[in-house]
N, CA, C and O atoms as a Maestro MAE file, in Angstrom:
{
 s_m_m2io_version
 :::
 2.0.0
}

f_m_ct {
 s_m_title
 :::
 protein
 m_atom[296] {
  # First column is atom index #
  i_m_mmod_type
  r_m_x_coord
  r_m_y_coord
  r_m_z_coord
  i_m_residue_number
  s_m_chain_name
  s_m_pdb_residue_name
  s_m_pdb_atom_name
  i_m_atomic_number
  :::
  1 25 -40.817 3.542 -6.353 1 A "UNK " " N  " 7
  2 3 -39.510 2.941 -6.223 1 A "UNK " " CA " 6
  3 2 -38.409 3.906 -6.641 1 A "UNK " " C  " 6
  4 15 -37.370 3.984 -5.986 1 A "UNK " " O  " 8
  5 25 -38.629 4.645 -7.731 2 A "UNK " " N  " 7
  6 3 -37.601 5.575 -8.197 2 A "UNK " " CA " 6
  7 2 -37.455 6.766 -7.255 2 A "UNK " " C  " 6
  8 15 -36.445 7.469 -7.295 2 A "UNK " " O  " 8
  9 25 -38.453 6.995 -6.412 3 A "UNK " " N  " 7
  10 3 -38.356 8.077 -5.432 3 A "UNK " " CA " 6
  11 2 -37.263 7.764 -4.418 3 A "UNK " " C  " 6
  12 15 -36.601 8.680 -3.929 3 A "UNK " " O  " 8
  13 25 -37.063 6.509 -4.098 4 A "UNK " " N  " 7
  14 3 -36.029 6.116 -3.146 4 A "UNK " " CA " 6
  15 2 -34.637 6.078 -3.766 4 A "UNK " " C  " 6
  16 15 -33.640 6.214 -3.056 4 A "UNK " " O  " 8
  17 25 -34.560 5.895 -5.063 5 A "UNK " " N  " 7
  18 3 -33.261 5.791 -5.723 5 A "UNK " " CA " 6
  19 2 -32.546 7.136 -5.745 5 A "UNK " " C  " 6
  20 15 -31.331 7.186 -5.558 5 A "UNK " " O  " 8
  21 25 -33.265 8.209 -5.965 6 A "UNK " " N  " 7
  22 3 -32.640 9.534 -6.063 6 A "UNK " " CA " 6
  23 2 -31.973 9.950 -4.752 6 A "UNK " " C  " 6
  24 15 -30.807 10.343 -4.791 6 A "UNK " " O  " 8
  25 25 -32.637 9.890 -3.595 7 A "UNK " " N  " 7
  26 3 -31.936 10.240 -2.349 7 A "UNK " " CA " 6
  27 2 -30.764 9.301 -2.043 7 A "UNK " " C  " 6
  28 15 -29.735 9.742 -1.530 7 A "UNK " " O  " 8
  29 25 -30.915 8.019 -2.355 8 A "UNK " " N  " 7
  30 3 -29.821 7.080 -2.131 8 A "UNK " " CA " 6
  31 2 -28.623 7.428 -3.005 8 A "UNK " " C  " 6
  32 15 -27.484 7.353 -2.546 8 A "UNK " " O  " 8
  33 25 -28.862 7.805 -4.250 9 A "UNK " " N  " 7
  34 3 -27.769 8.188 -5.148 9 A "UNK " " CA " 6
  35 2 -27.087 9.459 -4.662 9 A "UNK " " C  " 6
  36 15 -25.863 9.572 -4.738 9 A "UNK " " O  " 8
  37 25 -27.860 10.410 -4.165 10 A "UNK " " N  " 7
  38 3 -27.281 11.654 -3.645 10 A "UNK " " CA " 6
  39 2 -26.454 11.373 -2.397 10 A "UNK " " C  " 6
  40 15 -25.344 11.887 -2.264 10 A "UNK " " O  " 8
  41 25 -26.978 10.569 -1.484 11 A "UNK " " N  " 7
  42 3 -26.231 10.223 -0.270 11 A "UNK " " CA " 6
  43 2 -24.956 9.447 -0.594 11 A "UNK " " C  " 6
  44 15 -23.926 9.638 0.053 11 A "UNK " " O  " 8
  45 25 -25.028 8.585 -1.581 12 A "UNK " " N  " 7
  46 3 -23.847 7.835 -2.003 12 A "UNK " " CA " 6
  47 2 -22.780 8.775 -2.553 12 A "UNK " " C  " 6
  48 15 -21.601 8.644 -2.224 12 A "UNK " " O  " 8
  49 25 -23.192 9.717 -3.387 13 A "UNK " " N  " 7
  50 3 -22.240 10.670 -3.957 13 A "UNK " " CA " 6
  51 2 -21.624 11.549 -2.880 13 A "UNK " " C  " 6
  52 15 -20.422 11.810 -2.908 13 A "UNK " " O  " 8
  53 25 -22.430 12.006 -1.935 14 A "UNK " " N  " 7
  54 3 -21.914 12.848 -0.847 14 A "UNK " " CA " 6
  55 2 -20.930 12.063 0.013 14 A "UNK " " C  " 6
  56 15 -19.875 12.584 0.375 14 A "UNK " " O  " 8
  57 25 -21.256 10.834 0.340 15 A "UNK " " N  " 7
  58 3 -20.359 9.995 1.142 15 A "UNK " " CA " 6
  59 2 -19.042 9.759 0.416 15 A "UNK " " C  " 6
  60 15 -17.976 9.835 1.028 15 A "UNK " " O  " 8
  61 25 -19.102 9.475 -0.875 16 A "UNK " " N  " 7
  62 3 -17.908 9.216 -1.661 16 A "UNK " " CA " 6
  63 2 -17.031 10.466 -1.753 16 A "UNK " " C  " 6
  64 15 -15.817 10.389 -1.566 16 A "UNK " " O  " 8
  65 25 -17.641 11.609 -2.038 17 A "UNK " " N  " 7
  66 3 -16.876 12.860 -2.139 17 A "UNK " " CA " 6
  67 2 -16.273 13.225 -0.795 17 A "UNK " " C  " 6
  68 15 -15.122 13.658 -0.732 17 A "UNK " " O  " 8
  69 25 -17.028 13.057 0.275 18 A "UNK " " N  " 7
  70 3 -16.536 13.358 1.621 18 A "UNK " " CA " 6
  71 2 -15.318 12.486 1.956 18 A "UNK " " C  " 6
  72 15 -14.326 12.984 2.487 18 A "UNK " " O  " 8
  73 25 -15.395 11.199 1.648 19 A "UNK " " N  " 7
  74 3 -14.269 10.297 1.913 19 A "UNK " " CA " 6
  75 2 -13.065 10.678 1.061 19 A "UNK " " C  " 6
  76 15 -11.939 10.698 1.558 19 A "UNK " " O  " 8
  77 25 -13.287 10.979 -0.211 20 A "UNK " " N  " 7
  78 3 -12.187 11.340 -1.103 20 A "UNK " " CA " 6
  79 2 -11.490 12.610 -0.629 20 A "UNK " " C  " 6
  80 15 -10.261 12.654 -0.572 20 A "UNK " " O  " 8
  81 25 -12.248 13.632 -0.294 21 A "UNK " " N  " 7
  82 3 -11.666 14.892 0.181 21 A "UNK " " CA " 6
  83 2 -10.932 14.679 1.500 21 A "UNK " " C  " 6
  84 15 -9.860 15.247 1.706 21 A "UNK " " O  " 8
  85 25 -11.488 13.878 2.387 22 A "UNK " " N  " 7
  86 3 -10.840 13.608 3.666 22 A "UNK " " CA " 6
  87 2 -9.516 12.876 3.470 22 A "UNK " " C  " 6
  88 15 -8.540 13.173 4.157 22 A "UNK " " O  " 8
  89 25 -9.473 11.936 2.553 23 A "UNK " " N  " 7
  90 3 -8.227 11.216 2.278 23 A "UNK " " CA " 6
  91 2 -7.185 12.163 1.698 23 A "UNK " " C  " 6
  92 15 -6.024 12.126 2.106 23 A "UNK " " O  " 8
  93 25 -7.578 13.000 0.761 24 A "UNK " " N  " 7
  94 3 -6.641 13.932 0.126 24 A "UNK " " CA " 6
  95 2 -6.084 14.926 1.141 24 A "UNK " " C  " 6
  96 15 -4.895 15.242 1.092 24 A "UNK " " O  " 8
  97 25 -6.900 15.422 2.049 25 A "UNK " " N  " 7
  98 3 -6.472 16.448 3.003 25 A "UNK " " CA " 6
  99 2 -5.732 15.890 4.211 25 A "UNK " " C  " 6
  100 15 -5.080 16.648 4.929 25 A "UNK " " O  " 8
  101 25 -5.817 14.593 4.453 26 A "UNK " " N  " 7
  102 3 -5.192 14.002 5.635 26 A "UNK " " CA " 6
  103 2 -3.719 13.696 5.376 26 A "UNK " " C  " 6
  104 15 -3.306 13.433 4.247 26 A "UNK " " O  " 8
  105 25 -2.948 13.739 6.452 27 A "UNK " " N  " 7
  106 3 -1.525 13.395 6.376 27 A "UNK " " CA " 6
  107 2 -1.356 11.981 6.911 27 A "UNK " " C  " 6
  108 15 -1.445 11.744 8.116 27 A "UNK " " O  " 8
  109 25 -1.113 11.058 6.012 28 A "UNK " " N  " 7
  110 3 -0.939 9.662 6.388 28 A "UNK " " CA " 6
  111 2 0.516 9.401 6.748 28 A "UNK " " C  " 6
  112 15 1.415 10.121 6.315 28 A "UNK " " O  " 8
  113 25 0.733 8.359 7.547 29 A "UNK " " N  " 7
  114 3 2.084 7.976 7.928 29 A "UNK " " CA " 6
  115 2 2.889 7.529 6.713 29 A "UNK " " C  " 6
  116 15 4.110 7.683 6.685 29 A "UNK " " O  " 8
  117 25 2.219 6.983 5.721 30 A "UNK " " N  " 7
  118 3 2.868 6.461 4.533 30 A "UNK " " CA " 6
  119 2 2.012 6.845 3.327 30 A "UNK " " C  " 6
  120 15 0.791 6.685 3.359 30 A "UNK " " O  " 8
  121 25 2.642 7.350 2.267 31 A "UNK " " N  " 7
  122 3 1.865 7.775 1.102 31 A "UNK " " CA " 6
  123 2 1.244 6.584 0.370 31 A "UNK " " C  " 6
  124 15 0.240 6.747 -0.324 31 A "UNK " " O  " 8
  125 25 1.822 5.399 0.512 32 A "UNK " " N  " 7
  126 3 1.234 4.214 -0.126 32 A "UNK " " CA " 6
  127 2 -0.123 3.883 0.490 32 A "UNK " " C  " 6
  128 15 -1.023 3.413 -0.205 32 A "UNK " " O  " 8
  129 25 -0.269 4.126 1.779 33 A "UNK " " N  " 7
  130 3 -1.552 3.874 2.442 33 A "UNK " " CA " 6
  131 2 -2.616 4.814 1.888 33 A "UNK " " C  " 6
  132 15 -3.759 4.410 1.677 33 A "UNK " " O  " 8
  133 25 -2.238 6.064 1.652 34 A "UNK " " N  " 7
  134 3 -3.182 7.023 1.062 34 A "UNK " " CA " 6
  135 2 -3.641 6.533 -0.310 34 A "UNK " " C  " 6
  136 15 -4.829 6.593 -0.629 34 A "UNK " " O  " 8
  137 25 -2.708 6.055 -1.110 35 A "UNK " " N  " 7
  138 3 -3.053 5.530 -2.428 35 A "UNK " " CA " 6
  139 2 -3.967 4.323 -2.364 35 A "UNK " " C  " 6
  140 15 -4.878 4.180 -3.180 35 A "UNK " " O  " 8
  141 25 -3.724 3.456 -1.396 36 A "UNK " " N  " 7
  142 3 -4.585 2.281 -1.244 36 A "UNK " " CA " 6
  143 2 -5.999 2.663 -0.835 36 A "UNK " " C  " 6
  144 15 -6.963 2.064 -1.310 36 A "UNK " " O  " 8
  145 25 -6.135 3.659 0.045 37 A "UNK " " N  " 7
  146 3 -7.480 4.101 0.435 37 A "UNK " " CA " 6
  147 2 -8.213 4.721 -0.752 37 A "UNK " " C  " 6
  148 15 -9.404 4.477 -0.944 37 A "UNK " " O  " 8
  149 25 -7.501 5.526 -1.552 38 A "UNK " " N  " 7
  150 3 -8.130 6.127 -2.734 38 A "UNK " " CA " 6
  151 2 -8.569 5.034 -3.706 38 A "UNK " " C  " 6
  152 15 -9.669 5.088 -4.258 38 A "UNK " " O  " 8
  153 25 -7.706 4.048 -3.908 39 A "UNK " " N  " 7
  154 3 -8.050 2.935 -4.789 39 A "UNK " " CA " 6
  155 2 -9.269 2.173 -4.265 39 A "UNK " " C  " 6
  156 15 -10.146 1.788 -5.039 39 A "UNK " " O  " 8
  157 25 -9.317 1.963 -2.971 40 A "UNK " " N  " 7
  158 3 -10.442 1.239 -2.370 40 A "UNK " " CA " 6
  159 2 -11.762 1.976 -2.573 40 A "UNK " " C  " 6
  160 15 -12.771 1.353 -2.904 40 A "UNK " " O  " 8
  161 25 -11.768 3.307 -2.375 41 A "UNK " " N  " 7
  162 3 -13.042 4.014 -2.544 41 A "UNK " " CA " 6
  163 2 -13.414 4.199 -4.011 41 A "UNK " " C  " 6
  164 15 -14.583 4.426 -4.322 41 A "UNK " " O  " 8
  165 25 -12.430 4.106 -4.929 42 A "UNK " " N  " 7
  166 3 -12.787 4.140 -6.345 42 A "UNK " " CA " 6
  167 2 -13.374 2.809 -6.805 42 A "UNK " " C  " 6
  168 15 -14.287 2.782 -7.630 42 A "UNK " " O  " 8
  169 25 -12.852 1.712 -6.274 43 A "UNK " " N  " 7
  170 3 -13.354 0.400 -6.681 43 A "UNK " " CA " 6
  171 2 -14.701 0.092 -6.022 43 A "UNK " " C  " 6
  172 15 -15.627 -0.387 -6.677 43 A "UNK " " O  " 8
  173 25 -14.800 0.373 -4.715 44 A "UNK " " N  " 7
  174 3 -16.031 0.129 -3.958 44 A "UNK " " CA " 6
  175 2 -16.479 1.440 -3.312 44 A "UNK " " C  " 6
  176 15 -16.161 1.678 -2.148 44 A "UNK " " O  " 8
  177 25 -17.207 2.296 -4.032 45 A "UNK " " N  " 7
  178 3 -17.509 3.635 -3.509 45 A "UNK " " CA " 6
  179 2 -18.210 3.651 -2.152 45 A "UNK " " C  " 6
  180 15 -17.749 4.340 -1.243 45 A "UNK " " O  " 8
  181 25 -19.279 2.935 -1.993 46 A "UNK " " N  " 7
  182 3 -20.030 2.992 -0.738 46 A "UNK " " CA " 6
  183 2 -19.318 2.200 0.352 46 A "UNK " " C  " 6
  184 15 -19.041 2.729 1.429 46 A "UNK " " O  " 8
  185 25 -19.029 0.956 0.079 47 A "UNK " " N  " 7
  186 3 -18.386 0.102 1.077 47 A "UNK " " CA " 6
  187 2 -16.984 0.610 1.418 47 A "UNK " " C  " 6
  188 15 -16.593 0.606 2.585 47 A "UNK " " O  " 8
  189 25 -16.232 1.043 0.416 48 A "UNK " " N  " 7
  190 3 -14.890 1.562 0.663 48 A "UNK " " CA " 6
  191 2 -14.906 2.816 1.519 48 A "UNK " " C  " 6
  192 15 -14.052 2.984 2.390 48 A "UNK " " O  " 8
  193 25 -15.866 3.697 1.280 49 A "UNK " " N  " 7
  194 3 -15.982 4.913 2.089 49 A "UNK " " CA " 6
  195 2 -16.338 4.584 3.529 49 A "UNK " " C  " 6
  196 15 -15.778 5.162 4.461 49 A "UNK " " O  " 8
  197 25 -17.259 3.666 3.709 50 A "UNK " " N  " 7
  198 3 -17.639 3.275 5.070 50 A "UNK " " CA " 6
  199 2 -16.478 2.605 5.805 50 A "UNK " " C  " 6
  200 15 -16.261 2.858 6.990 50 A "UNK " " O  " 8
  201 25 -15.739 1.760 5.106 51 A "UNK " " N  " 7
  202 3 -14.574 1.115 5.725 51 A "UNK " " CA " 6
  203 2 -13.522 2.156 6.074 51 A "UNK " " C  " 6
  204 15 -12.905 2.078 7.136 51 A "UNK " " O  " 8
  205 25 -13.308 3.136 5.188 52 A "UNK " " N  " 7
  206 3 -12.328 4.188 5.475 52 A "UNK " " CA " 6
  207 2 -12.708 4.961 6.732 52 A "UNK " " C  " 6
  208 15 -11.862 5.175 7.600 52 A "UNK " " O  " 8
  209 25 -13.958 5.380 6.844 53 A "UNK " " N  " 7
  210 3 -14.358 6.161 8.014 53 A "UNK " " CA " 6
  211 2 -14.329 5.326 9.292 53 A "UNK " " C  " 6
  212 15 -14.187 5.877 10.384 53 A "UNK " " O  " 8
  213 25 -14.461 4.022 9.171 54 A "UNK " " N  " 7
  214 3 -14.412 3.169 10.354 54 A "UNK " " CA " 6
  215 2 -12.978 2.850 10.774 54 A "UNK " " C  " 6
  216 15 -12.662 2.882 11.964 54 A "UNK " " O  " 8
  217 25 -12.103 2.540 9.804 55 A "UNK " " N  " 7
  218 3 -10.770 2.036 10.140 55 A "UNK " " CA " 6
  219 2 -9.614 2.913 9.656 55 A "UNK " " C  " 6
  220 15 -8.496 2.762 10.147 55 A "UNK " " O  " 8
  221 25 -9.848 3.813 8.720 56 A "UNK " " N  " 7
  222 3 -8.752 4.559 8.104 56 A "UNK " " CA " 6
  223 2 -8.123 5.624 8.966 56 A "UNK " " C  " 6
  224 15 -6.974 5.998 8.733 56 A "UNK " " O  " 8
  225 25 -8.832 6.120 9.946 57 A "UNK " " N  " 7
  226 3 -8.324 7.221 10.762 57 A "UNK " " CA " 6
  227 2 -7.119 6.822 11.613 57 A "UNK " " C  " 6
  228 15 -6.354 7.690 12.032 57 A "UNK " " O  " 8
  229 25 -6.937 5.542 11.873 58 A "UNK " " N  " 7
  230 3 -5.805 5.147 12.711 58 A "UNK " " CA " 6
  231 2 -4.482 5.209 11.951 58 A "UNK " " C  " 6
  232 15 -3.424 5.106 12.571 58 A "UNK " " O  " 8
  233 25 -4.509 5.373 10.636 59 A "UNK " " N  " 7
  234 3 -3.291 5.479 9.840 59 A "UNK " " CA " 6
  235 2 -2.863 6.925 9.612 59 A "UNK " " C  " 6
  236 15 -1.837 7.174 8.978 59 A "UNK " " O  " 8
  237 25 -3.632 7.871 10.118 60 A "UNK " " N  " 7
  238 3 -3.317 9.287 9.950 60 A "UNK " " CA " 6
  239 2 -2.382 9.720 11.067 60 A "UNK " " C  " 6
  240 15 -2.545 9.325 12.221 60 A "UNK " " O  " 8
  241 25 -1.390 10.545 10.703 61 A "UNK " " N  " 7
  242 3 -0.452 11.041 11.706 61 A "UNK " " CA " 6
  243 2 -1.193 11.845 12.760 61 A "UNK " " C  " 6
  244 15 -2.124 12.587 12.450 61 A "UNK " " O  " 8
  245 25 -0.781 11.693 13.980 62 A "UNK " " N  " 7
  246 3 -1.364 12.470 15.074 62 A "UNK " " CA " 6
  247 2 -0.803 13.887 15.020 62 A "UNK " " C  " 6
  248 15 0.394 14.086 14.811 62 A "UNK " " O  " 8
  249 25 -1.674 14.858 15.209 63 A "UNK " " N  " 7
  250 3 -1.218 16.241 15.216 63 A "UNK " " CA " 6
  251 2 -0.507 16.537 16.518 63 A "UNK " " C  " 6
  252 15 -0.923 16.100 17.592 63 A "UNK " " O  " 8
  253 25 0.566 17.284 16.400 64 A "UNK " " N  " 7
  254 3 1.312 17.659 17.585 64 A "UNK " " CA " 6
  255 2 0.585 18.789 18.293 64 A "UNK " " C  " 6
  256 15 0.051 19.697 17.655 64 A "UNK " " O  " 8
  257 25 0.571 18.725 19.593 65 A "UNK " " N  " 7
  258 3 -0.098 19.755 20.380 65 A "UNK " " CA " 6
  259 2 0.917 20.802 20.806 65 A "UNK " " C  " 6
  260 15 2.050 20.478 21.163 65 A "UNK " " O  " 8
  261 25 0.508 22.025 20.766 66 A "UNK " " N  " 7
  262 3 1.357 23.131 21.167 66 A "UNK " " CA " 6
  263 2 1.246 23.315 22.671 66 A "UNK " " C  " 6
  264 15 0.149 23.412 23.220 66 A "UNK " " O  " 8
  265 25 2.390 23.360 23.323 67 A "UNK " " N  " 7
  266 3 2.430 23.558 24.764 67 A "UNK " " CA " 6
  267 2 3.407 24.694 25.046 67 A "UNK " " C  " 6
  268 15 4.616 24.466 25.046 67 A "UNK " " O  " 8
  269 25 2.921 25.908 25.285 68 A "UNK " " N  " 7
  270 3 3.825 27.047 25.467 68 A "UNK " " CA " 6
  271 2 4.667 26.957 26.736 68 A "UNK " " C  " 6
  272 15 5.693 27.631 26.829 68 A "UNK " " O  " 8
  273 25 4.270 26.154 27.704 69 A "UNK " " N  " 7
  274 3 5.019 26.055 28.955 69 A "UNK " " CA " 6
  275 2 6.075 24.954 28.937 69 A "UNK " " C  " 6
  276 15 6.702 24.704 29.966 69 A "UNK " " O  " 8
  277 25 6.288 24.304 27.834 70 A "UNK " " N  " 7
  278 3 7.178 23.154 27.795 70 A "UNK " " CA " 6
  279 2 8.625 23.523 28.127 70 A "UNK " " C  " 6
  280 15 9.244 22.865 28.964 70 A "UNK " " O  " 8
  281 25 9.173 24.550 27.495 71 A "UNK " " N  " 7
  282 3 10.572 24.922 27.706 71 A "UNK " " CA " 6
  283 2 10.729 26.146 28.596 71 A "UNK " " C  " 6
  284 15 11.806 26.741 28.645 71 A "UNK " " O  " 8
  285 25 9.720 26.511 29.265 72 A "UNK " " N  " 7
  286 3 9.787 27.709 30.089 72 A "UNK " " CA " 6
  287 2 10.616 27.425 31.337 72 A "UNK " " C  " 6
  288 15 10.379 26.454 32.056 72 A "UNK " " O  " 8
  289 25 11.579 28.284 31.571 73 A "UNK " " N  " 7
  290 3 12.380 28.181 32.800 73 A "UNK " " CA " 6
  291 2 11.958 29.302 33.726 73 A "UNK " " C  " 6
  292 15 11.858 30.457 33.311 73 A "UNK " " O  " 8
  293 25 11.712 28.965 34.974 74 A "UNK " " N  " 7
  294 3 11.270 30.009 35.889 74 A "UNK " " CA " 6
  295 2 12.253 30.254 36.989 74 A "UNK " " C  " 6
  296 15 12.022 31.109 37.845 74 A "UNK " " O  " 8
  :::
 }
 m_bond[295] {
  # First column is bond index #
  i_m_from
  i_m_to
  i_m_order
  :::
  1 1 2 1
  2 2 3 1
  3 3 4 2
  4 3 5 1
  5 5 6 1
  6 6 7 1
  7 7 8 2
  8 7 9 1
  9 9 10 1
  10 10 11 1
  11 11 12 2
  12 11 13 1
  13 13 14 1
  14 14 15 1
  15 15 16 2
  16 15 17 1
  17 17 18 1
  18 18 19 1
  19 19 20 2
  20 19 21 1
  21 21 22 1
  22 22 23 1
  23 23 24 2
  24 23 25 1
  25 25 26 1
  26 26 27 1
  27 27 28 2
  28 27 29 1
  29 29 30 1
  30 30 31 1
  31 31 32 2
  32 31 33 1
  33 33 34 1
  34 34 35 1
  35 35 36 2
  36 35 37 1
  37 37 38 1
  38 38 39 1
  39 39 40 2
  40 39 41 1
  41 41 42 1
  42 42 43 1
  43 43 44 2
  44 43 45 1
  45 45 46 1
  46 46 47 1
  47 47 48 2
  48 47 49 1
  49 49 50 1
  50 50 51 1
  51 51 52 2
  52 51 53 1
  53 53 54 1
  54 54 55 1
  55 55 56 2
  56 55 57 1
  57 57 58 1
  58 58 59 1
  59 59 60 2
  60 59 61 1
  61 61 62 1
  62 62 63 1
  63 63 64 2
  64 63 65 1
  65 65 66 1
  66 66 67 1
  67 67 68 2
  68 67 69 1
  69 69 70 1
  70 70 71 1
  71 71 72 2
  72 71 73 1
  73 73 74 1
  74 74 75 1
  75 75 76 2
  76 75 77 1
  77 77 78 1
  78 78 79 1
  79 79 80 2
  80 79 81 1
  81 81 82 1
  82 82 83 1
  83 83 84 2
  84 83 85 1
  85 85 86 1
  86 86 87 1
  87 87 88 2
  88 87 89 1
  89 89 90 1
  90 90 91 1
  91 91 92 2
  92 91 93 1
  93 93 94 1
  94 94 95 1
  95 95 96 2
  96 95 97 1
  97 97 98 1
  98 98 99 1
  99 99 100 2
  100 99 101 1
  101 101 102 1
  102 102 103 1
  103 103 104 2
  104 103 105 1
  105 105 106 1
  106 106 107 1
  107 107 108 2
  108 107 109 1
  109 109 110 1
  110 110 111 1
  111 111 112 2
  112 111 113 1
  113 113 114 1
  114 114 115 1
  115 115 116 2
  116 115 117 1
  117 117 118 1
  118 118 119 1
  119 119 120 2
  120 119 121 1
  121 121 122 1
  122 122 123 1
  123 123 124 2
  124 123 125 1
  125 125 126 1
  126 126 127 1
  127 127 128 2
  128 127 129 1
  129 129 130 1
  130 130 131 1
  131 131 132 2
  132 131 133 1
  133 133 134 1
  134 134 135 1
  135 135 136 2
  136 135 137 1
  137 137 138 1
  138 138 139 1
  139 139 140 2
  140 139 141 1
  141 141 142 1
  142 142 143 1
  143 143 144 2
  144 143 145 1
  145 145 146 1
  146 146 147 1
  147 147 148 2
  148 147 149 1
  149 149 150 1
  150 150 151 1
  151 151 152 2
  152 151 153 1
  153 153 154 1
  154 154 155 1
  155 155 156 2
  156 155 157 1
  157 157 158 1
  158 158 159 1
  159 159 160 2
  160 159 161 1
  161 161 162 1
  162 162 163 1
  163 163 164 2
  164 163 165 1
  165 165 166 1
  166 166 167 1
  167 167 168 2
  168 167 169 1
  169 169 170 1
  170 170 171 1
  171 171 172 2
  172 171 173 1
  173 173 174 1
  174 174 175 1
  175 175 176 2
  176 175 177 1
  177 177 178 1
  178 178 179 1
  179 179 180 2
  180 179 181 1
  181 181 182 1
  182 182 183 1
  183 183 184 2
  184 183 185 1
  185 185 186 1
  186 186 187 1
  187 187 188 2
  188 187 189 1
  189 189 190 1
  190 190 191 1
  191 191 192 2
  192 191 193 1
  193 193 194 1
  194 194 195 1
  195 195 196 2
  196 195 197 1
  197 197 198 1
  198 198 199 1
  199 199 200 2
  200 199 201 1
  201 201 202 1
  202 202 203 1
  203 203 204 2
  204 203 205 1
  205 205 206 1
  206 206 207 1
  207 207 208 2
  208 207 209 1
  209 209 210 1
  210 210 211 1
  211 211 212 2
  212 211 213 1
  213 213 214 1
  214 214 215 1
  215 215 216 2
  216 215 217 1
  217 217 218 1
  218 218 219 1
  219 219 220 2
  220 219 221 1
  221 221 222 1
  222 222 223 1
  223 223 224 2
  224 223 225 1
  225 225 226 1
  226 226 227 1
  227 227 228 2
  228 227 229 1
  229 229 230 1
  230 230 231 1
  231 231 232 2
  232 231 233 1
  233 233 234 1
  234 234 235 1
  235 235 236 2
  236 235 237 1
  237 237 238 1
  238 238 239 1
  239 239 240 2
  240 239 241 1
  241 241 242 1
  242 242 243 1
  243 243 244 2
  244 243 245 1
  245 245 246 1
  246 246 247 1
  247 247 248 2
  248 247 249 1
  249 249 250 1
  250 250 251 1
  251 251 252 2
  252 251 253 1
  253 253 254 1
  254 254 255 1
  255 255 256 2
  256 255 257 1
  257 257 258 1
  258 258 259 1
  259 259 260 2
  260 259 261 1
  261 261 262 1
  262 262 263 1
  263 263 264 2
  264 263 265 1
  265 265 266 1
  266 266 267 1
  267 267 268 2
  268 267 269 1
  269 269 270 1
  270 270 271 1
  271 271 272 2
  272 271 273 1
  273 273 274 1
  274 274 275 1
  275 275 276 2
  276 275 277 1
  277 277 278 1
  278 278 279 1
  279 279 280 2
  280 279 281 1
  281 281 282 1
  282 282 283 1
  283 283 284 2
  284 283 285 1
  285 285 286 1
  286 286 287 1
  287 287 288 2
  288 287 289 1
  289 289 290 1
  290 290 291 1
  291 291 292 2
  292 291 293 1
  293 293 294 1
  294 294 295 1
  295 295 296 2
  :::
 }
}
C-alpha cells in the first residue's frame, strides 16, 4: 500500500508546482483573478490545480501576433 502512496505524492507535488509556476508566469486580464487561482491551489492542491488547467486558461490575456505585412505600403 505504501508503494502507491509515494508515486501519488510525487505526482501531486509536481502537479501543484506546475500549476503554481504557470499561474505566476501567466499574464491574467485582472490581477485579482491571479490571486484567486493561487488561493484555490493552496487550499485545494490537487483539485485546484486540475480545475485551473481545465478552466483557468480562458482568463489569460491572448498574446498578440506579429504581422510584418500589416502596415506595409506597396
